[in-house]
C-alpha positions as CSV (number, residue, x, y, z in Angstrom):
1,M,3.5,7.0,10.8
2,A,4.1,8.8,13.9
3,I,2.6,5.5,16.0
4,A,4.0,3.4,13.9
5,M,7.5,4.5,14.4
6,A,7.5,5.6,17.5
7,S,6.8,1.8,18.2
8,G,9.4,0.2,17.1
9,E,6.9,-3.9,16.5
10,Q,7.4,-5.3,12.9
11,L,5.7,-5.3,9.9
12,A,4.2,-1.5,11.6
13,Y,5.6,0.6,8.1
14,I,2.1,-1.6,6.5
15,V,0.0,0.5,9.2
16,P,0.3,4.5,7.5
17,I,0.4,3.1,4.1
18,L,-3.0,1.2,4.8
19,A,-4.5,4.4,6.7
20,L,-3.9,6.2,3.4
21,S,-6.7,4.6,1.6
22,F,-9.1,5.9,4.4
23,L,-8.0,8.7,3.0
24,A,-7.2,8.7,-0.4
25,P,-10.2,10.7,-2.9
26,G,-13.6,9.5,-3.6
27,S,-13.2,8.5,0.4
28,K,-15.6,9.0,2.7
29,G,-15.7,8.6,7.3
30,L,-16.0,5.5,8.9
31,S,-19.1,5.2,11.2
32,F,-18.6,2.9,15.0
33,K,-20.0,0.3,13.2
34,Q,-17.0,0.2,10.3
35,G,-14.7,1.0,12.0
36,V,-15.3,-2.5,15.0
37,G,-16.0,-3.9,11.3
38,F,-12.4,-3.4,10.3
39,V,-10.7,-3.6,13.2
40,L,-12.0,-7.5,13.8
41,T,-11.2,-8.2,10.2
42,V,-7.7,-7.0,10.6
43,L,-7.4,-9.6,14.1
44,V,-9.3,-12.4,12.4
45,T,-7.4,-12.3,8.9
46,S,-4.4,-12.0,10.7
47,F,-4.1,-14.9,13.3
48,L,-6.0,-17.1,10.4
49,G,-2.9,-16.6,8.7
50,F,0.0,-17.1,12.5
51,Y,-2.6,-20.3,13.2
52,F,-2.3,-21.0,9.3
53,T,2.5,-21.0,9.8
54,R,2.5,-22.6,13.2
55,Y,0.9,-25.5,12.1
56,F,1.2,-25.6,8.5
57,Y,4.7,-24.2,8.2
58,D,7.1,-27.2,8.8
59,F,5.3,-29.6,6.2
60,T,6.7,-27.7,3.0
61,W,4.4,-30.1,0.8
62,V,1.7,-28.9,3.0
63,F,1.5,-26.1,3.6
64,I,3.1,-24.7,-0.2
65,P,-0.5,-26.4,-2.2
66,L,-2.3,-25.5,0.6
67,L,-0.7,-21.7,0.4
68,G,-1.6,-21.6,-3.1
69,L,-5.0,-22.4,-3.0
70,G,-5.9,-20.1,-0.3
71,L,-3.9,-16.4,-2.3
72,F,-5.9,-17.9,-5.4
73,W,-10.0,-18.3,-3.1
74,I,-8.9,-14.6,-2.1
75,F,-8.0,-13.2,-5.5
76,Y,-11.4,-15.0,-7.1
77,T,-13.9,-14.3,-4.0
78,D,-16.2,-11.6,-3.9
79,S,-17.2,-12.0,0.0
80,L,-15.1,-10.8,1.1
81,T,-13.7,-6.9,1.4
82,M,-10.1,-4.8,-0.5
83,V,-9.2,-4.4,3.3
84,A,-9.8,-7.8,4.3
85,K,-8.0,-9.6,0.9
86,L,-5.0,-7.5,1.9
87,F,-4.9,-7.9,5.5
88,L,-5.1,-11.6,5.1
89,L,-2.5,-11.7,1.9
90,I,-0.3,-9.8,4.2
91,S,0.0,-11.9,7.5
92,L,-0.6,-15.5,5.0
93,L,3.1,-13.5,2.9
94,A,4.9,-12.4,5.2
95,T,5.0,-15.6,8.6
96,P,7.1,-18.1,6.0
97,I,9.1,-15.2,6.1
98,P,10.7,-14.7,9.1
99,M,13.7,-11.9,10.0
100,D,17.5,-13.9,10.8
101,G,17.3,-15.5,14.1
102,I,13.6,-14.8,15.0
103,S,11.8,-18.3,14.8
104,T,8.7,-18.9,12.5
105,T,5.7,-18.8,15.5
106,V,7.8,-15.9,17.4
107,W,7.2,-14.0,14.2
108,S,3.8,-14.4,13.2
109,F,2.3,-13.8,15.8
110,A,4.1,-9.9,16.0
111,I,2.7,-9.8,12.7
112,A,-0.2,-10.9,13.9
113,K,0.1,-8.2,16.5
114,T,1.4,-5.4,14.2
115,L,-0.9,-5.6,12.5
116,V,-4.1,-5.9,15.0
117,S,-3.0,-3.0,17.3
118,G,-1.6,-1.0,14.5
119,A,-5.9,-1.7,12.9
120,F,-6.9,-0.3,15.9
121,Y,-4.6,3.3,15.2
122,T,-6.2,3.9,12.3
123,I,-9.3,3.7,12.9
124,L,-8.7,6.2,15.7
125,V,-6.9,8.5,13.2
126,V,-8.9,8.4,10.6
127,W,-12.2,8.6,13.3
128,I,-10.3,11.8,14.4
129,V,-9.6,13.7,10.9
130,Y,-12.5,13.1,9.9
131,A,-14.2,14.5,13.1
132,L,-11.6,17.5,13.0
133,F,-11.8,17.8,9.4
134,P,-15.1,16.8,7.6
135,D,-15.6,16.2,4.4
136,K,-19.0,18.2,2.9
137,A,-17.8,17.6,-0.1
138,E,-20.5,15.4,-3.0
139,R,-19.2,13.2,-4.7
140,P,-21.1,11.1,-5.9
141,A,-19.4,8.8,-8.0
142,A,-17.5,7.8,-4.6
143,K,-17.4,4.4,-2.5
144,K,-18.6,4.3,1.2
145,G,-16.1,2.8,2.4
146,G,-13.2,3.1,0.9
147,T,-11.7,0.4,-0.2
148,A,-13.8,-1.4,2.4
149,Q,-15.9,-1.9,-0.5
150,K,-16.3,-5.7,-2.4
151,N,-14.1,-6.4,-5.2
152,T,-17.6,-6.6,-7.7
153,A,-16.4,-8.2,-10.6
154,S,-19.7,-8.6,-13.1
155,T,-19.9,-12.3,-13.2
156,S,-17.6,-15.5,-12.4
157,S,-15.5,-15.6,-15.3
158,E,-14.3,-12.3,-15.1
159,R,-13.2,-12.9,-11.2
160,F,-11.8,-16.0,-12.7
161,S,-9.4,-14.5,-14.8
162,R,-8.4,-11.9,-12.8
163,A,-7.4,-14.3,-10.5
164,V,-5.5,-16.1,-12.5
165,E,-3.6,-13.3,-12.8
166,I,-2.7,-12.2,-10.4
167,F,-1.6,-15.6,-9.7
168,I,0.4,-15.8,-11.8
169,I,2.5,-12.4,-11.1
170,T,2.2,-13.4,-7.0
171,F,3.0,-16.7,-6.4
172,P,6.0,-17.4,-8.6
173,V,7.5,-14.8,-6.2
174,T,6.3,-15.7,-3.0
175,L,7.5,-19.2,-3.8
176,A,11.3,-18.1,-4.5
177,F,10.7,-16.2,-1.0
178,I,9.9,-19.2,1.0
179,F,12.1,-20.8,0.0
180,F,15.4,-18.9,-1.0
181,Q,14.2,-17.1,3.0
182,W,15.0,-13.7,1.0
183,S,14.0,-12.1,4.8
184,N,15.6,-8.4,3.9
185,G,13.6,-8.0,0.8
186,L,10.1,-8.7,1.9
187,L,9.5,-5.5,0.8
188,V,9.2,-6.7,-2.5
189,L,7.1,-9.0,-1.8
190,L,4.6,-7.0,-0.2
191,Y,4.8,-4.2,-2.3
192,I,3.9,-6.2,-5.5
193,V,0.4,-7.3,-4.0
194,I,0.0,-4.3,-3.3
195,L,0.3,-3.1,-6.9
196,T,-1.3,-6.2,-8.1
197,M,-4.2,-5.9,-5.4
198,I,-5.3,-2.4,-6.3
199,P,-4.3,-1.9,-9.6
200,V,-4.5,1.8,-11.2
201,P,-7.2,1.8,-14.0
202,G,-7.4,3.0,-17.4
203,K,-4.8,1.9,-19.7
204,I,-2.3,3.4,-18.5
205,A,-2.0,1.9,-15.5
206,G,1.3,1.0,-16.2
207,K,3.1,4.5,-17.1
208,V,0.7,5.7,-14.3
209,K,2.7,3.2,-12.0
210,I,6.1,3.4,-13.1
211,L,6.2,7.3,-12.9
212,G,4.8,7.8,-9.7
213,N,6.9,5.1,-8.0
214,I,10.0,7.4,-10.5
215,L,9.0,10.5,-8.7
216,G,8.6,9.8,-5.1
217,G,11.9,7.9,-5.5
218,I,13.3,11.0,-5.8
219,F,11.5,12.8,-3.3
220,L,12.0,10.0,-1.2
221,I,15.4,10.6,-1.6
222,I,15.4,14.5,-1.1
223,F,13.3,13.2,2.0
224,Y,15.7,10.9,3.9
225,E,19.1,13.6,2.8
226,L,17.1,16.0,5.2
227,V,16.5,13.3,7.7
228,V,19.7,12.5,8.1
229,I,20.9,15.9,8.1
230,V,18.8,16.9,11.3
231,P,18.4,12.9,12.8
232,D,15.5,13.7,15.1
233,F,11.7,12.0,15.5
234,F,9.8,15.8,16.1
235,F,12.4,16.5,13.3
236,F,11.2,13.4,11.5
237,L,7.4,13.7,11.7
238,V,7.3,17.8,10.9
239,L,9.6,16.6,7.7
240,Y,6.5,14.0,7.3
241,L,3.7,16.2,7.6
242,G,5.2,19.3,5.2
243,T,5.9,16.6,2.2
244,A,2.2,15.1,3.3
245,L,0.1,18.7,3.4
246,F,1.9,19.3,-0.5
247,L,1.9,16.1,-2.4
248,A,-2.0,16.1,-0.7
249,Y,-2.9,19.0,-2.3
250,K,-1.1,17.3,-6.2
251,V,-3.1,14.3,-5.3
252,F,-6.5,16.0,-4.6
253,S,-6.2,19.0,-7.3
254,E,-7.8,18.8,-10.7
255,S,-4.6,18.5,-12.1
256,P,-4.3,15.1,-14.2
257,Y,-0.8,14.2,-12.9
258,S,-1.8,13.5,-9.3
259,S,-2.8,10.0,-9.9
260,L,1.1,9.9,-10.1
261,Y,1.5,12.3,-7.0
262,K,-0.7,9.6,-5.5
263,T,1.8,7.0,-5.7
264,G,4.4,8.2,-5.1
265,F,3.4,9.3,-1.7
266,S,2.0,5.9,-1.1
267,T,5.6,4.7,-2.4
268,L,7.7,7.1,0.2
269,T,5.7,6.8,3.1
270,L,5.8,2.8,2.7
271,I,10.1,3.4,2.1
272,I,11.0,5.0,5.3
273,G,8.1,3.9,7.6
274,E,10.2,0.8,6.6
275,S,13.8,2.3,6.8
276,S,12.9,4.3,9.8
277,T,11.9,1.6,12.1
278,G,14.2,-0.9,11.2
279,T,13.5,-4.3,11.3
280,G,14.8,-5.1,7.7
281,T,17.6,-3.0,6.9
282,A,19.3,-0.3,8.1
283,A,18.3,3.1,6.8
284,S,21.7,3.2,5.3
285,E,20.6,1.6,2.8
286,I,18.1,3.9,2.0
287,W,19.4,3.1,-2.1
288,I,18.4,-0.4,-2.1
289,R,14.8,-0.2,-1.0
290,I,14.2,2.3,-3.9
291,I,16.1,-0.2,-6.4
292,Q,13.4,-3.0,-5.5
293,V,10.5,-0.7,-5.2
294,I,11.4,0.1,-8.7
295,I,12.2,-3.3,-9.8
296,A,8.6,-5.3,-7.8
297,V,6.9,-2.1,-10.0
298,F,8.5,-3.6,-13.7
299,Y,8.2,-7.2,-12.2
300,T,4.0,-6.7,-12.4
301,V,3.8,-4.0,-15.3
302,G,6.4,-6.2,-17.0
303,V,4.4,-10.1,-16.5
304,A,0.7,-8.2,-16.5
305,N,2.0,-7.2,-19.7
306,L,2.6,-10.0,-20.8
307,L,-0.3,-11.5,-19.5
308,A,-2.4,-8.8,-21.4
309,A,-1.1,-9.7,-25.7
310,Y,-1.4,-13.5,-24.0
311,K,-4.7,-12.6,-24.2
312,E,-4.9,-10.0,-26.9
313,R,-3.0,-13.1,-29.5
314,R,-5.6,-15.9,-28.6
315,K,-8.2,-13.3,-28.7
316,L,-7.8,-12.6,-32.2
317,G,-6.5,-16.4,-33.2
318,A,-9.6,-16.9,-32.2
319,Q,-11.3,-14.6,-34.3
320,K,-9.5,-15.4,-37.1
321,R,-10.2,-19.7,-36.4
322,K,-14.0,-18.0,-36.8
323,N,-14.0,-16.7,-39.5
324,K,-12.0,-19.6,-41.7
325,T,-14.9,-21.5,-40.5
326,L,-17.4,-18.8,-42.0
327,A,-15.8,-19.0,-44.7
328,W,-15.8,-22.4,-45.9
329,Q,-19.1,-22.5,-44.5
330,V,-19.8,-19.8,-47.4
């Protein structure tokens, strides 16, 4: 957070939220090879997004279909790690929506540069953290590499079904942001992508997302009001450190509400970072950011529930038709 806020670069607030994936419960430290591989992955994916936007953005009806196909392939494939998918999605979705007064080429290059430098500093910090505080706990269920794991659905049909669902949730919003150039609301689009790509497991996933973000909003309001009282960068960092220690204790506890604190901490980290950089809007509009994130959560959860209900209805309809066929045969 300190490095991102001090840099003042466009989209630097994304770096702390992605760094959390290497420090979440069950994550393990990265080896030198994994760290270098992570930076190279970000380098390749970021500049793929840059060159794609640079050469195709001016041809709208070529750019849109190719973007749709690219997004669907990212959602479907299991040949990329989750980190590679997230960075590739961010570079593809953020570059066509430049800030006011900035050309698309300049904006896309600035994003690629920020993501690559952010990945480099993230790996350095992660290595330092694990060197100072080695994780000796035995967690058999943990997967090596955290979010660097590949998305391994059991069959291609399951991956296809999941890709269709994510595509239906994200692509209409992406088109709206591109055609209306809602640059000030870019945080909403990125948050929707993060929510869909890193779903909370279990039947209460929607409730966890909603309640966790509301909890994060409450902490965010308190955090922001304290920063307004003492508008000092050093105070900001100390306050964030104290908040992180408190919420991390809750996240790593055995409490049944630990997932709520995890979601809340991610929300606080994302919004306070975006507001503090001043890249999208003045920090005085913190309330608008909270409302936007809540809207993004409700939209994602709502559409996901509608799709689940539709699938269940189709399943029940198919079962009824099968039962009628069997009854007729008897």
